[in-house]
C-alpha positions as CSV (number, residue, x, y, z in Angstrom):
1,M,29.6,0.4,-0.2
2,V,26.0,0.8,-1.1
3,N,22.9,0.4,0.9
4,D,19.8,-1.2,-0.3
5,D,17.7,1.1,1.5
6,T,19.0,4.3,-0.1
7,E,17.3,5.6,-3.3
8,V,17.5,9.0,-5.0
9,L,14.8,11.2,-3.5
10,F,12.5,10.2,-0.3
11,P,10.9,6.7,-0.8
12,S,6.9,6.2,0.1
13,R,7.9,2.9,1.8
14,V,9.6,4.7,4.6
15,I,6.2,6.5,5.4
16,P,4.8,3.9,8.2
17,S,7.9,3.9,9.6
18,L,7.6,7.6,10.8
19,R,4.7,7.1,12.9
20,S,5.0,7.1,16.6
21,L,8.0,9.3,16.6
22,R,6.0,12.6,17.5
23,G,2.5,13.3,19.0
24,G,-1.3,12.4,17.9
25,E,-1.6,14.8,15.3
26,W,1.7,13.7,13.4
27,N,0.2,9.9,13.7
28,H,-3.2,11.1,12.2
29,L,-1.0,12.7,9.4
30,I,1.0,9.6,8.8
31,D,-2.7,7.6,8.8
32,K,-4.0,9.5,6.5
33,V,-1.0,9.8,3.9
34,E,-0.8,6.0,4.5
35,G,-4.2,5.7,3.2
36,S,-4.0,8.1,0.0
37,N,-3.5,7.4,-3.2
38,P,0.4,7.2,-4.2
39,V,-0.4,10.0,-7.0
40,S,-2.6,12.2,-4.8
41,H,-2.2,15.7,-3.5
42,T,-2.2,14.2,0.1
43,H,0.8,11.7,-0.8
44,L,3.0,13.8,-3.1
45,A,2.8,16.5,-0.4
46,F,4.1,14.5,2.3
47,V,7.2,13.3,0.0
48,L,7.7,16.5,-0.8
49,M,8.1,17.6,2.5
50,M,10.3,15.0,3.9
51,I,12.4,15.8,0.7
52,K,12.8,19.2,1.8
53,L,13.2,18.1,5.6
54,S,15.8,16.1,5.0
55,A,17.7,17.6,2.2
56,C,17.1,14.3,-0.2
57,N,18.5,16.5,-2.8
58,T,22.3,16.7,-1.4
59,C,22.3,13.2,-0.5
60,S,24.5,10.4,-2.3
61,A,25.2,7.0,-2.3
62,D,28.5,7.5,-0.9
63,S,27.7,10.1,2.0
64,F,27.2,9.3,5.5
65,R,23.3,9.7,5.2
66,G,23.4,7.5,2.0
67,M,25.4,4.8,3.9
68,R,22.9,5.1,7.0
69,G,20.3,4.6,4.7
70,C,16.7,6.8,3.8
71,T,14.8,5.1,6.6
72,Q,17.4,5.7,9.2
73,C,17.7,9.2,7.6
74,A,14.1,10.0,7.7
75,R,13.3,8.9,10.9
76,Q,16.2,11.0,12.6
77,T,15.0,14.2,10.4
78,I,11.5,13.7,12.1
79,K,13.0,12.7,15.6
80,R,15.2,16.2,15.7
81,F,13.1,18.3,14.3
82,R,12.9,21.2,16.8
83,G,9.7,22.4,15.9
84,D,6.1,20.8,17.5
85,D,3.9,18.9,15.7
86,E,1.9,21.7,14.5
87,E,4.6,23.3,12.6
88,L,5.5,20.1,10.7
89,I,1.5,19.7,10.0
90,R,2.0,23.7,8.3
91,L,4.9,22.8,6.5
92,Y,2.6,19.8,5.2
93,H,0.1,22.2,4.1
94,E,2.5,24.6,2.8
95,S,4.0,21.6,0.4
96,R,0.4,20.6,-0.2
97,Q,-0.3,23.8,-1.6
98,E,3.0,23.8,-3.8
99,V,1.9,20.2,-5.2
100,I,-1.3,21.8,-6.3
101,E,0.2,24.6,-7.8
102,L,2.6,22.7,-9.9
103,L,0.0,20.3,-10.9
104,S,-2.5,22.8,-12.0
105,H,0.0,24.3,-14.7
């Protein structure tokens, strides 16, 4: 069985569903990402961060995560993240720096 919500890597369409899962800093980041251009450093960094946190590169369509779908996987990843919002924001900034470096070459 293949879930229509399962993609190869973290899909941007899932970002709005992650709002309100954490505190105010997280919500502010989601607002910032949602308002950005899909090819901006801001948006790409968020997608990269979610790919890393959710381990999208190890998922397959017939795995448990794949059968649940990207939306449920991402929501669960953010809900279960043991760090605070500041840690998530730090991970986002690290991913943003990585995107900037990769795109500058």
